[in-house]
PDB file of N, H, CA, C and O in Angstrom:
ATOM      1  N   MET A   1     115.074 -52.271 219.190  1.00  0.00           N
ATOM      2  CA  MET A   1     113.758 -52.571 218.690  1.00  0.00           C
ATOM      3  C   MET A   1     112.755 -51.705 219.441  1.00  0.00           C
ATOM      4  O   MET A   1     112.794 -51.606 220.667  1.00  0.00           O
ATOM      5  N   LYS A   2     111.843 -51.072 218.676  1.00  0.00           N
ATOM      6  H   LYS A   2     111.810 -51.152 217.679  1.00  0.00           H
ATOM      7  CA  LYS A   2     110.798 -50.282 219.320  1.00  0.00           C
ATOM      8  C   LYS A   2     109.501 -50.457 218.536  1.00  0.00           C
ATOM      9  O   LYS A   2     109.510 -50.848 217.369  1.00  0.00           O
ATOM     10  N   PHE A   3     108.395 -50.162 219.195  1.00  0.00           N
ATOM     11  H   PHE A   3     108.387 -49.844 220.143  1.00  0.00           H
ATOM     12  CA  PHE A   3     107.077 -50.294 218.578  1.00  0.00           C
ATOM     13  C   PHE A   3     106.855 -49.214 217.529  1.00  0.00           C
ATOM     14  O   PHE A   3     107.411 -48.119 217.614  1.00  0.00           O
ATOM     15  N   ALA A   4     106.035 -49.543 216.542  1.00  0.00           N
ATOM     16  H   ALA A   4     105.584 -50.433 216.473  1.00  0.00           H
ATOM     17  CA  ALA A   4     105.626 -48.544 215.554  1.00  0.00           C
ATOM     18  C   ALA A   4     104.766 -47.501 216.262  1.00  0.00           C
ATOM     19  O   ALA A   4     104.125 -47.801 217.269  1.00  0.00           O
ATOM     20  N   SER A   5     104.754 -46.302 215.747  1.00  0.00           N
ATOM     21  H   SER A   5     105.275 -46.058 214.929  1.00  0.00           H
ATOM     22  CA  SER A   5     104.000 -45.227 216.398  1.00  0.00           C
ATOM     23  C   SER A   5     102.497 -45.503 216.388  1.00  0.00           C
ATOM     24  O   SER A   5     101.777 -45.021 217.262  1.00  0.00           O
ATOM     25  N   ASP A   6     102.015 -46.271 215.409  1.00  0.00           N
ATOM     26  H   ASP A   6     102.600 -46.662 214.699  1.00  0.00           H
ATOM     27  CA  ASP A   6     100.583 -46.567 215.314  1.00  0.00           C
ATOM     28  C   ASP A   6     100.289 -48.032 215.643  1.00  0.00           C
ATOM     29  O   ASP A   6      99.443 -48.650 214.997  1.00  0.00           O
ATOM     30  N   TRP A   7     100.974 -48.589 216.631  1.00  0.00           N
ATOM     31  H   TRP A   7     101.662 -48.087 217.155  1.00  0.00           H
ATOM     32  CA  TRP A   7     100.882 -50.013 216.935  1.00  0.00           C
ATOM     33  C   TRP A   7      99.480 -50.431 217.357  1.00  0.00           C
ATOM     34  O   TRP A   7      99.076 -51.563 217.091  1.00  0.00           O
ATOM     35  N   LYS A   8      98.730 -49.549 218.008  1.00  0.00           N
ATOM     36  H   LYS A   8      99.058 -48.630 218.225  1.00  0.00           H
ATOM     37  CA  LYS A   8      97.366 -49.910 218.426  1.00  0.00           C
ATOM     38  C   LYS A   8      96.462 -50.120 217.217  1.00  0.00           C
ATOM     39  O   LYS A   8      95.655 -51.049 217.194  1.00  0.00           O
ATOM     40  N   ARG A   9      96.597 -49.265 216.225  1.00  0.00           N
ATOM     41  H   ARG A   9      97.252 -48.510 216.244  1.00  0.00           H
ATOM     42  CA  ARG A   9      95.796 -49.393 215.002  1.00  0.00           C
ATOM     43  C   ARG A   9      96.189 -50.653 214.236  1.00  0.00           C
ATOM     44  O   ARG A   9      95.329 -51.360 213.710  1.00  0.00           O
ATOM     45  N   VAL A  10      97.477 -50.926 214.175  1.00  0.00           N
ATOM     46  H   VAL A  10      98.175 -50.351 214.603  1.00  0.00           H
ATOM     47  CA  VAL A  10      97.960 -52.132 213.500  1.00  0.00           C
ATOM     48  C   VAL A  10      97.409 -53.369 214.211  1.00  0.00           C
ATOM     49  O   VAL A  10      96.959 -54.312 213.560  1.00  0.00           O
ATOM     50  N   LEU A  11      97.443 -53.364 215.532  1.00  0.00           N
ATOM     51  H   LEU A  11      97.809 -52.597 216.060  1.00  0.00           H
ATOM     52  CA  LEU A  11      96.946 -54.492 216.309  1.00  0.00           C
ATOM     53  C   LEU A  11      95.459 -54.740 216.046  1.00  0.00           C
ATOM     54  O   LEU A  11      95.023 -55.890 216.026  1.00  0.00           O
ATOM     55  N   GLN A  12      94.690 -53.693 215.847  1.00  0.00           N
ATOM     56  H   GLN A  12      95.045 -52.758 215.863  1.00  0.00           H
ATOM     57  CA  GLN A  12      93.252 -53.823 215.624  1.00  0.00           C
ATOM     58  C   GLN A  12      92.886 -54.184 214.190  1.00  0.00           C
ATOM     59  O   GLN A  12      91.879 -54.859 213.976  1.00  0.00           O
ATOM     60  N   ARG A  13      93.657 -53.765 213.215  1.00  0.00           N
ATOM     61  H   ARG A  13      94.475 -53.217 213.389  1.00  0.00           H
ATOM     62  CA  ARG A  13      93.234 -53.889 211.823  1.00  0.00           C
ATOM     63  C   ARG A  13      94.044 -54.830 210.945  1.00  0.00           C
ATOM     64  O   ARG A  13      93.568 -55.210 209.875  1.00  0.00           O
ATOM     65  N   ALA A  14      95.232 -55.218 211.345  1.00  0.00           N
ATOM     66  H   ALA A  14      95.618 -54.909 212.214  1.00  0.00           H
ATOM     67  CA  ALA A  14      96.097 -56.020 210.476  1.00  0.00           C
ATOM     68  C   ALA A  14      95.624 -57.471 210.414  1.00  0.00           C
ATOM     69  O   ALA A  14      95.398 -58.110 211.442  1.00  0.00           O
ATOM     70  N   TRP A  15      95.480 -57.973 209.203  1.00  0.00           N
ATOM     71  H   TRP A  15      95.663 -57.455 208.368  1.00  0.00           H
ATOM     72  CA  TRP A  15      95.072 -59.363 209.002  1.00  0.00           C
ATOM     73  C   TRP A  15      96.125 -60.325 209.516  1.00  0.00           C
ATOM     74  O   TRP A  15      95.784 -61.414 209.977  1.00  0.00           O
ATOM     75  N   SER A  16      97.378 -59.958 209.450  1.00  0.00           N
ATOM     76  H   SER A  16      97.655 -59.074 209.075  1.00  0.00           H
ATOM     77  CA  SER A  16      98.427 -60.849 209.942  1.00  0.00           C
ATOM     78  C   SER A  16      98.251 -61.124 211.431  1.00  0.00           C
ATOM     79  O   SER A  16      98.479 -62.246 211.884  1.00  0.00           O
ATOM     80  N   ILE A  17      97.851 -60.121 212.190  1.00  0.00           N
ATOM     81  H   ILE A  17      97.666 -59.210 211.822  1.00  0.00           H
ATOM     82  CA  ILE A  17      97.605 -60.294 213.626  1.00  0.00           C
ATOM     83  C   ILE A  17      96.411 -61.210 213.840  1.00  0.00           C
ATOM     84  O   ILE A  17      96.474 -62.121 214.665  1.00  0.00           O
ATOM     85  N   ARG A  18      95.337 -60.985 213.119  1.00  0.00           N
ATOM     86  H   ARG A  18      95.286 -60.245 212.448  1.00  0.00           H
ATOM     87  CA  ARG A  18      94.140 -61.818 213.244  1.00  0.00           C
ATOM     88  C   ARG A  18      94.443 -63.276 212.925  1.00  0.00           C
ATOM     89  O   ARG A  18      94.002 -64.182 213.632  1.00  0.00           O
ATOM     90  N   LEU A  19      95.195 -63.491 211.860  1.00  0.00           N
ATOM     91  H   LEU A  19      95.552 -62.754 211.286  1.00  0.00           H
ATOM     92  CA  LEU A  19      95.522 -64.858 211.462  1.00  0.00           C
ATOM     93  C   LEU A  19      96.433 -65.536 212.487  1.00  0.00           C
ATOM     94  O   LEU A  19      96.300 -66.735 212.730  1.00  0.00           O
ATOM     95  N   MET A  20      97.343 -64.792 213.081  1.00  0.00           N
ATOM     96  H   MET A  20      97.451 -63.818 212.883  1.00  0.00           H
ATOM     97  CA  MET A  20      98.207 -65.377 214.111  1.00  0.00           C
ATOM     98  C   MET A  20      97.395 -65.745 215.363  1.00  0.00           C
ATOM     99  O   MET A  20      97.687 -66.749 216.013  1.00  0.00           O
ATOM    100  N   LEU A  21      96.398 -64.954 215.697  1.00  0.00           N
ATOM    101  H   LEU A  21      96.161 -64.139 215.169  1.00  0.00           H
ATOM    102  CA  LEU A  21      95.525 -65.302 216.820  1.00  0.00           C
ATOM    103  C   LEU A  21      94.737 -66.579 216.529  1.00  0.00           C
ATOM    104  O   LEU A  21      94.578 -67.426 217.408  1.00  0.00           O
ATOM    105  N   ILE A  22      94.253 -66.714 215.315  1.00  0.00           N
ATOM    106  H   ILE A  22      94.382 -66.026 214.602  1.00  0.00           H
ATOM    107  CA  ILE A  22      93.536 -67.934 214.917  1.00  0.00           C
ATOM    108  C   ILE A  22      94.469 -69.135 214.981  1.00  0.00           C
ATOM    109  O   ILE A  22      94.072 -70.202 215.450  1.00  0.00           O
ATOM    110  N   ALA A  23      95.704 -68.975 214.513  1.00  0.00           N
ATOM    111  H   ALA A  23      96.026 -68.109 214.132  1.00  0.00           H
ATOM    112  CA  ALA A  23      96.684 -70.068 214.565  1.00  0.00           C
ATOM    113  C   ALA A  23      96.954 -70.484 216.011  1.00  0.00           C
ATOM    114  O   ALA A  23      97.079 -71.674 216.301  1.00  0.00           O
ATOM    115  N   GLY A  24      97.042 -69.526 216.901  1.00  0.00           N
ATOM    116  H   GLY A  24      96.941 -68.559 216.665  1.00  0.00           H
ATOM    117  CA  GLY A  24      97.230 -69.845 218.319  1.00  0.00           C
ATOM    118  C   GLY A  24      96.047 -70.603 218.891  1.00  0.00           C
ATOM    119  O   GLY A  24      96.226 -71.541 219.669  1.00  0.00           O
ATOM    120  N   LEU A  25      94.845 -70.206 218.514  1.00  0.00           N
ATOM    121  H   LEU A  25      94.700 -69.444 217.882  1.00  0.00           H
ATOM    122  CA  LEU A  25      93.636 -70.900 218.962  1.00  0.00           C
ATOM    123  C   LEU A  25      93.620 -72.340 218.446  1.00  0.00           C
ATOM    124  O   LEU A  25      93.304 -73.265 219.194  1.00  0.00           O
ATOM    125  N   LEU A  26      93.958 -72.528 217.180  1.00  0.00           N
ATOM    126  H   LEU A  26      94.215 -71.777 216.573  1.00  0.00           H
ATOM    127  CA  LEU A  26      94.006 -73.872 216.608  1.00  0.00           C
ATOM    128  C   LEU A  26      95.053 -74.741 217.294  1.00  0.00           C
ATOM    129  O   LEU A  26      94.826 -75.931 217.510  1.00  0.00           O
ATOM    130  N   SER A  27      96.188 -74.157 217.635  1.00  0.00           N
ATOM    131  H   SER A  27      96.372 -73.190 217.460  1.00  0.00           H
ATOM    132  CA  SER A  27      97.224 -74.907 218.357  1.00  0.00           C
ATOM    133  C   SER A  27      96.735 -75.313 219.744  1.00  0.00           C
ATOM    134  O   SER A  27      97.018 -76.415 220.213  1.00  0.00           O
ATOM    135  N   GLY A  28      96.008 -74.425 220.387  1.00  0.00           N
ATOM    136  H   GLY A  28      95.778 -73.530 220.006  1.00  0.00           H
ATOM    137  CA  GLY A  28      95.437 -74.752 221.691  1.00  0.00           C
ATOM    138  C   GLY A  28      94.423 -75.877 221.612  1.00  0.00           C
ATOM    139  O   GLY A  28      94.385 -76.749 222.480  1.00  0.00           O
ATOM    140  N   ILE A  29      93.603 -75.858 220.575  1.00  0.00           N
ATOM    141  H   ILE A  29      93.634 -75.149 219.870  1.00  0.00           H
ATOM    142  CA  ILE A  29      92.637 -76.938 220.379  1.00  0.00           C
ATOM    143  C   ILE A  29      93.355 -78.261 220.126  1.00  0.00           C
ATOM    144  O   ILE A  29      92.963 -79.302 220.653  1.00  0.00           O
ATOM    145  N   GLU A  30      94.408 -78.207 219.316  1.00  0.00           N
ATOM    146  H   GLU A  30      94.727 -77.361 218.888  1.00  0.00           H
ATOM    147  CA  GLU A  30      95.187 -79.418 219.043  1.00  0.00           C
ATOM    148  C   GLU A  30      95.760 -79.996 220.339  1.00  0.00           C
ATOM    149  O   GLU A  30      95.791 -81.213 220.521  1.00  0.00           O
ATOM    150  N   PHE A  31      96.204 -79.132 221.222  1.00  0.00           N
ATOM    151  H   PHE A  31      96.178 -78.144 221.074  1.00  0.00           H
ATOM    152  CA  PHE A  31      96.745 -79.569 222.505  1.00  0.00           C
ATOM    153  C   PHE A  31      95.663 -80.207 223.372  1.00  0.00           C
ATOM    154  O   PHE A  31      95.934 -81.173 224.085  1.00  0.00           O
ATOM    155  N   ALA A  32      94.440 -79.678 223.319  1.00  0.00           N
ATOM    156  H   ALA A  32      94.220 -78.893 222.740  1.00  0.00           H
ATOM    157  CA  ALA A  32      93.352 -80.142 224.183  1.00  0.00           C
ATOM    158  C   ALA A  32      92.675 -81.413 223.685  1.00  0.00           C
ATOM    159  O   ALA A  32      92.009 -82.089 224.469  1.00  0.00           O
ATOM    160  N   ILE A  33      92.820 -81.755 222.429  1.00  0.00           N
ATOM    161  H   ILE A  33      93.360 -81.205 221.792  1.00  0.00           H
ATOM    162  CA  ILE A  33      92.105 -82.903 221.856  1.00  0.00           C
ATOM    163  C   ILE A  33      92.366 -84.209 222.607  1.00  0.00           C
ATOM    164  O   ILE A  33      91.412 -84.951 222.843  1.00  0.00           O
ATOM    165  N   PRO A  34      93.597 -84.532 222.993  1.00  0.00           N
ATOM    166  CA  PRO A  34      93.791 -85.791 223.721  1.00  0.00           C
ATOM    167  C   PRO A  34      92.992 -85.867 225.030  1.00  0.00           C
ATOM    168  O   PRO A  34      92.617 -86.955 225.467  1.00  0.00           O
ATOM    169  N   TYR A  35      92.738 -84.730 225.642  1.00  0.00           N
ATOM    170  H   TYR A  35      93.042 -83.846 225.287  1.00  0.00           H
ATOM    171  CA  TYR A  35      91.980 -84.709 226.885  1.00  0.00           C
ATOM    172  C   TYR A  35      90.480 -84.853 226.638  1.00  0.00           C
ATOM    173  O   TYR A  35      89.718 -85.112 227.570  1.00  0.00           O
ATOM    174  N   LEU A  36      90.058 -84.686 225.397  1.00  0.00           N
ATOM    175  H   LEU A  36      90.676 -84.476 224.640  1.00  0.00           H
ATOM    176  CA  LEU A  36      88.644 -84.826 225.031  1.00  0.00           C
ATOM    177  C   LEU A  36      88.378 -86.158 224.345  1.00  0.00           C
ATOM    178  O   LEU A  36      87.346 -86.328 223.697  1.00  0.00           O
ATOM    179  N   ASP A  37      89.301 -87.101 224.483  1.00  0.00           N
ATOM    180  H   ASP A  37      90.140 -86.963 225.010  1.00  0.00           H
ATOM    181  CA  ASP A  37      89.171 -88.397 223.826  1.00  0.00           C
ATOM    182  C   ASP A  37      87.849 -89.060 224.222  1.00  0.00           C
ATOM    183  O   ASP A  37      87.533 -89.211 225.402  1.00  0.00           O
ATOM    184  N   GLY A  38      87.113 -89.438 223.226  1.00  0.00           N
ATOM    185  H   GLY A  38      87.370 -89.315 222.267  1.00  0.00           H
ATOM    186  CA  GLY A  38      85.813 -90.050 223.464  1.00  0.00           C
ATOM    187  C   GLY A  38      84.662 -89.069 223.340  1.00  0.00           C
ATOM    188  O   GLY A  38      83.517 -89.478 223.149  1.00  0.00           O
ATOM    189  N   TYR A  39      84.949 -87.784 223.446  1.00  0.00           N
ATOM    190  H   TYR A  39      85.879 -87.451 223.602  1.00  0.00           H
ATOM    191  CA  TYR A  39      83.896 -86.773 223.340  1.00  0.00           C
ATOM    192  C   TYR A  39      83.778 -86.212 221.926  1.00  0.00           C
ATOM    193  O   TYR A  39      82.688 -85.841 221.490  1.00  0.00           O
ATOM    194  N   VAL A  40      84.882 -86.152 221.226  1.00  0.00           N
ATOM    195  H   VAL A  40      85.767 -86.453 221.580  1.00  0.00           H
ATOM    196  CA  VAL A  40      84.886 -85.618 219.864  1.00  0.00           C
ATOM    197  C   VAL A  40      85.599 -86.585 218.934  1.00  0.00           C
ATOM    198  O   VAL A  40      86.516 -87.293 219.349  1.00  0.00           O
ATOM    199  N   ASP A  41      85.182 -86.613 217.690  1.00  0.00           N
ATOM    200  H   ASP A  41      84.437 -86.038 217.353  1.00  0.00           H
ATOM    201  CA  ASP A  41      85.813 -87.473 216.696  1.00  0.00           C
ATOM    202  C   ASP A  41      86.434 -86.582 215.624  1.00  0.00           C
ATOM    203  O   ASP A  41      85.782 -86.207 214.649  1.00  0.00           O
ATOM    204  N   ILE A  42      87.707 -86.254 215.825  1.00  0.00           N
ATOM    205  H   ILE A  42      88.237 -86.559 216.616  1.00  0.00           H
ATOM    206  CA  ILE A  42      88.417 -85.345 214.931  1.00  0.00           C
ATOM    207  C   ILE A  42      89.615 -86.086 214.350  1.00  0.00           C
ATOM    208  O   ILE A  42      90.354 -86.738 215.087  1.00  0.00           O
ATOM    209  N   PRO A  43      89.817 -85.993 213.031  1.00  0.00           N
ATOM    210  CA  PRO A  43      90.976 -86.661 212.429  1.00  0.00           C
ATOM    211  C   PRO A  43      92.292 -86.160 213.035  1.00  0.00           C
ATOM    212  O   PRO A  43      92.441 -84.970 213.311  1.00  0.00           O
ATOM    213  N   PRO A  44      93.245 -87.079 213.238  1.00  0.00           N
ATOM    214  CA  PRO A  44      94.531 -86.667 213.795  1.00  0.00           C
ATOM    215  C   PRO A  44      95.230 -85.658 212.894  1.00  0.00           C
ATOM    216  O   PRO A  44      95.138 -85.737 211.669  1.00  0.00           O
ATOM    217  N   ARG A  45      95.904 -84.744 213.488  1.00  0.00           N
ATOM    218  H   ARG A  45      95.979 -84.680 214.483  1.00  0.00           H
ATOM    219  CA  ARG A  45      96.722 -83.732 212.805  1.00  0.00           C
ATOM    220  C   ARG A  45      95.908 -82.689 212.029  1.00  0.00           C
ATOM    221  O   ARG A  45      96.494 -81.851 211.344  1.00  0.00           O
ATOM    222  N   LEU A  46      94.592 -82.721 212.119  1.00  0.00           N
ATOM    223  H   LEU A  46      94.116 -83.402 212.676  1.00  0.00           H
ATOM    224  CA  LEU A  46      93.773 -81.743 211.401  1.00  0.00           C
ATOM    225  C   LEU A  46      94.096 -80.326 211.864  1.00  0.00           C
ATOM    226  O   LEU A  46      94.329 -79.437 211.045  1.00  0.00           O
ATOM    227  N   PHE A  47      94.109 -80.121 213.177  1.00  0.00           N
ATOM    228  H   PHE A  47      93.920 -80.843 213.842  1.00  0.00           H
ATOM    229  CA  PHE A  47      94.347 -78.774 213.691  1.00  0.00           C
ATOM    230  C   PHE A  47      95.789 -78.332 213.473  1.00  0.00           C
ATOM    231  O   PHE A  47      96.050 -77.138 213.334  1.00  0.00           O
ATOM    232  N   ALA A  48      96.725 -79.271 213.441  1.00  0.00           N
ATOM    233  H   ALA A  48      96.513 -80.241 213.555  1.00  0.00           H
ATOM    234  CA  ALA A  48      98.115 -78.921 213.130  1.00  0.00           C
ATOM    235  C   ALA A  48      98.218 -78.419 211.692  1.00  0.00           C
ATOM    236  O   ALA A  48      98.907 -77.436 211.422  1.00  0.00           O
ATOM    237  N   ALA A  49      97.531 -79.095 210.774  1.00  0.00           N
ATOM    238  H   ALA A  49      96.970 -79.894 210.994  1.00  0.00           H
ATOM    239  CA  ALA A  49      97.545 -78.663 209.373  1.00  0.00           C
ATOM    240  C   ALA A  49      96.865 -77.306 209.213  1.00  0.00           C
ATOM    241  O   ALA A  49      97.371 -76.437 208.503  1.00  0.00           O
ATOM    242  N   LEU A  50      95.723 -77.123 209.870  1.00  0.00           N
ATOM    243  H   LEU A  50      95.312 -77.829 210.447  1.00  0.00           H
ATOM    244  CA  LEU A  50      95.027 -75.834 209.795  1.00  0.00           C
ATOM    245  C   LEU A  50      95.868 -74.712 210.401  1.00  0.00           C
ATOM    246  O   LEU A  50      95.902 -73.603 209.868  1.00  0.00           O
ATOM    247  N   SER A  51      96.534 -74.994 211.496  1.00  0.00           N
ATOM    248  H   SER A  51      96.506 -75.895 211.930  1.00  0.00           H
ATOM    249  CA  SER A  51      97.394 -73.998 212.132  1.00  0.00           C
ATOM    250  C   SER A  51      98.554 -73.623 211.218  1.00  0.00           C
ATOM    251  O   SER A  51      98.879 -72.444 211.078  1.00  0.00           O
ATOM    252  N   GLY A  52      99.176 -74.613 210.600  1.00  0.00           N
ATOM    253  H   GLY A  52      98.913 -75.570 210.714  1.00  0.00           H
ATOM    254  CA  GLY A  52     100.276 -74.338 209.672  1.00  0.00           C
ATOM    255  C   GLY A  52      99.830 -73.506 208.489  1.00  0.00           C
ATOM    256  O   GLY A  52     100.534 -72.585 208.075  1.00  0.00           O
ATOM    257  N   PHE A  53      98.667 -73.822 207.942  1.00  0.00           N
ATOM    258  H   PHE A  53      98.095 -74.570 208.278  1.00  0.00           H
ATOM    259  CA  PHE A  53      98.117 -73.054 206.832  1.00  0.00           C
ATOM    260  C   PHE A  53      97.838 -71.615 207.255  1.00  0.00           C
ATOM    261  O   PHE A  53      98.108 -70.681 206.500  1.00  0.00           O
ATOM    262  N   THR A  54      97.301 -71.434 208.453  1.00  0.00           N
ATOM    263  H   THR A  54      97.081 -72.193 209.067  1.00  0.00           H
ATOM    264  CA  THR A  54      96.984 -70.098 208.951  1.00  0.00           C
ATOM    265  C   THR A  54      98.252 -69.277 209.183  1.00  0.00           C
ATOM    266  O   THR A  54      98.273 -68.081 208.896  1.00  0.00           O
ATOM    267  N   VAL A  55      99.296 -69.900 209.693  1.00  0.00           N
ATOM    268  H   VAL A  55      99.279 -70.872 209.927  1.00  0.00           H
ATOM    269  CA  VAL A  55     100.568 -69.190 209.890  1.00  0.00           C
ATOM    270  C   VAL A  55     101.154 -68.771 208.543  1.00  0.00           C
ATOM    271  O   VAL A  55     101.684 -67.668 208.409  1.00  0.00           O
ATOM    272  N   ALA A  56     101.056 -69.652 207.545  1.00  0.00           N
ATOM    273  H   ALA A  56     100.626 -70.548 207.653  1.00  0.00           H
ATOM    274  CA  ALA A  56     101.547 -69.304 206.203  1.00  0.00           C
ATOM    275  C   ALA A  56     100.755 -68.123 205.635  1.00  0.00           C
ATOM    276  O   ALA A  56     101.331 -67.224 205.024  1.00  0.00           O
ATOM    277  N   ALA A  57      99.441 -68.128 205.836  1.00  0.00           N
ATOM    278  H   ALA A  57      98.972 -68.859 206.332  1.00  0.00           H
ATOM    279  CA  ALA A  57      98.608 -67.015 205.367  1.00  0.00           C
ATOM    280  C   ALA A  57      98.968 -65.723 206.102  1.00  0.00           C
ATOM    281  O   ALA A  57      98.981 -64.650 205.499  1.00  0.00           O
ATOM    282  N   ALA A  58      99.259 -65.823 207.401  1.00  0.00           N
ATOM    283  H   ALA A  58      99.249 -66.694 207.891  1.00  0.00           H
ATOM    284  CA  ALA A  58      99.661 -64.640 208.170  1.00  0.00           C
ATOM    285  C   ALA A  58     100.983 -64.085 207.657  1.00  0.00           C
ATOM    286  O   ALA A  58     101.171 -62.870 207.607  1.00  0.00           O
ATOM    287  N   PHE A  59     101.892 -64.966 207.279  1.00  0.00           N
ATOM    288  H   PHE A  59     101.739 -65.953 207.319  1.00  0.00           H
ATOM    289  CA  PHE A  59     103.177 -64.531 206.727  1.00  0.00           C
ATOM    290  C   PHE A  59     102.967 -63.747 205.440  1.00  0.00           C
ATOM    291  O   PHE A  59     103.582 -62.700 205.238  1.00  0.00           O
ATOM    292  N   VAL A  60     102.098 -64.254 204.569  1.00  0.00           N
ATOM    293  H   VAL A  60     101.598 -65.105 204.734  1.00  0.00           H
ATOM    294  CA  VAL A  60     101.796 -63.555 203.315  1.00  0.00           C
ATOM    295  C   VAL A  60     101.097 -62.230 203.609  1.00  0.00           C
ATOM    296  O   VAL A  60     101.421 -61.205 203.008  1.00  0.00           O
ATOM    297  N   ALA A  61     100.134 -62.253 204.537  1.00  0.00           N
ATOM    298  H   ALA A  61      99.871 -63.085 205.025  1.00  0.00           H
ATOM    299  CA  ALA A  61      99.404 -61.030 204.880  1.00  0.00           C
ATOM    300  C   ALA A  61     100.343 -59.969 205.446  1.00  0.00           C
ATOM    301  O   ALA A  61     100.138 -58.774 205.228  1.00  0.00           O
ATOM    302  N   ARG A  62     101.357 -60.398 206.162  1.00  0.00           N
ATOM    303  H   ARG A  62     101.522 -61.368 206.339  1.00  0.00           H
ATOM    304  CA  ARG A  62     102.308 -59.446 206.742  1.00  0.00           C
ATOM    305  C   ARG A  62     103.121 -58.738 205.669  1.00  0.00           C
ATOM    306  O   ARG A  62     103.504 -57.580 205.834  1.00  0.00           O
ATOM    307  N   LEU A  63     103.383 -59.436 204.573  1.00  0.00           N
ATOM    308  H   LEU A  63     103.072 -60.377 204.440  1.00  0.00           H
ATOM    309  CA  LEU A  63     104.176 -58.857 203.496  1.00  0.00           C
ATOM    310  C   LEU A  63     103.365 -57.966 202.560  1.00  0.00           C
ATOM    311  O   LEU A  63     103.917 -57.079 201.908  1.00  0.00           O
ATOM    312  N   LEU A  64     102.064 -58.200 202.494  1.00  0.00           N
ATOM    313  H   LEU A  64     101.615 -58.920 203.023  1.00  0.00           H
ATOM    314  CA  LEU A  64     101.208 -57.409 201.615  1.00  0.00           C
ATOM    315  C   LEU A  64     100.811 -56.100 202.288  1.00  0.00           C
ATOM    316  O   LEU A  64     100.667 -56.038 203.509  1.00  0.00           O
ATOM    317  N   ALA A  65     100.636 -55.057 201.484  1.00  0.00           N
ATOM    318  H   ALA A  65     100.753 -55.107 200.492  1.00  0.00           H
ATOM    319  CA  ALA A  65     100.140 -53.788 202.026  1.00  0.00           C
ATOM    320  C   ALA A  65      98.670 -53.962 202.354  1.00  0.00           C
ATOM    321  O   ALA A  65      97.877 -54.370 201.506  1.00  0.00           O
ATOM    322  N   GLN A  66      98.317 -53.652 203.579  1.00  0.00           N
ATOM    323  H   GLN A  66      98.962 -53.320 204.267  1.00  0.00           H
ATOM    324  CA  GLN A  66      96.940 -53.792 204.023  1.00  0.00           C
ATOM    325  C   GLN A  66      96.308 -52.406 204.064  1.00  0.00           C
ATOM    326  O   GLN A  66      96.716 -51.541 204.840  1.00  0.00           O
ATOM    327  N   LYS A  67      95.315 -52.216 203.220  1.00  0.00           N
ATOM    328  H   LYS A  67      94.984 -52.918 202.590  1.00  0.00           H
ATOM    329  CA  LYS A  67      94.750 -50.890 202.985  1.00  0.00           C
ATOM    330  C   LYS A  67      94.332 -50.177 204.273  1.00  0.00           C
ATOM    331  O   LYS A  67      94.669 -49.008 204.456  1.00  0.00           O
ATOM    332  N   ASP A  68      93.609 -50.852 205.167  1.00  0.00           N
ATOM    333  H   ASP A  68      93.335 -51.802 205.018  1.00  0.00           H
ATOM    334  CA  ASP A  68      93.128 -50.200 206.380  1.00  0.00           C
ATOM    335  C   ASP A  68      94.264 -49.786 207.309  1.00  0.00           C
ATOM    336  O   ASP A  68      94.104 -48.859 208.103  1.00  0.00           O
ATOM    337  N   VAL A  69      95.382 -50.446 207.221  1.00  0.00           N
ATOM    338  H   VAL A  69      95.512 -51.199 206.576  1.00  0.00           H
ATOM    339  CA  VAL A  69      96.513 -50.110 208.081  1.00  0.00           C
ATOM    340  C   VAL A  69      97.402 -49.064 207.420  1.00  0.00           C
ATOM    341  O   VAL A  69      97.857 -48.127 208.075  1.00  0.00           O
ATOM    342  N   ALA A  70      97.647 -49.226 206.124  1.00  0.00           N
ATOM    343  H   ALA A  70      97.277 -49.987 205.592  1.00  0.00           H
ATOM    344  CA  ALA A  70      98.568 -48.334 205.419  1.00  0.00           C
ATOM    345  C   ALA A  70      98.008 -46.932 205.195  1.00  0.00           C
ATOM    346  O   ALA A  70      98.758 -45.956 205.208  1.00  0.00           O
ATOM    347  N   ASP A  71      96.689 -46.826 204.990  1.00  0.00           N
ATOM    348  H   ASP A  71      96.080 -47.619 204.981  1.00  0.00           H
ATOM    349  CA  ASP A  71      96.096 -45.546 204.689  1.00  0.00           C
ATOM    350  C   ASP A  71      95.866 -44.651 205.901  1.00  0.00           C
ATOM    351  O   ASP A  71      95.554 -43.469 205.758  1.00  0.00           O
ATOM    352  N   GLY A  72      96.022 -45.216 207.081  1.00  0.00           N
ATOM    353  H   GLY A  72      96.275 -46.176 207.197  1.00  0.00           H
ATOM    354  CA  GLY A  72      95.844 -44.408 208.287  1.00  0.00           C
ATOM    355  C   GLY A  72      94.384 -44.160 208.616  1.00  0.00           C
ATOM    356  O   GLY A  72      94.060 -43.160 209.256  1.00  0.00           O
ATOM    357  N   LYS A  73      93.503 -45.043 208.195  1.00  0.00           N
ATOM    358  H   LYS A  73      93.766 -45.856 207.675  1.00  0.00           H
ATOM    359  CA  LYS A  73      92.065 -44.879 208.480  1.00  0.00           C
ATOM    360  C   LYS A  73      91.752 -45.312 209.877  1.00  0.00           C
ATOM    361  O   LYS A  73      90.598 -45.248 210.299  1.00  0.00           O
TER     362      LYS A  73
END
């Protein structure tokens, strides 16, 4: 396994990467919610559902040709 030759550009422009970062942030928030009990009123499992949806979107984005990445701009 080796990196693509244009991995820096892919890291900056690919929607799949952006969506995976958002999913990680949502998972972190889900983890922190029990420690914020009493400070925030958030429905249970909301961030888990949002994270799952974001990961699914990242999977689709990874399979689609992304113009800014594919064209070499």
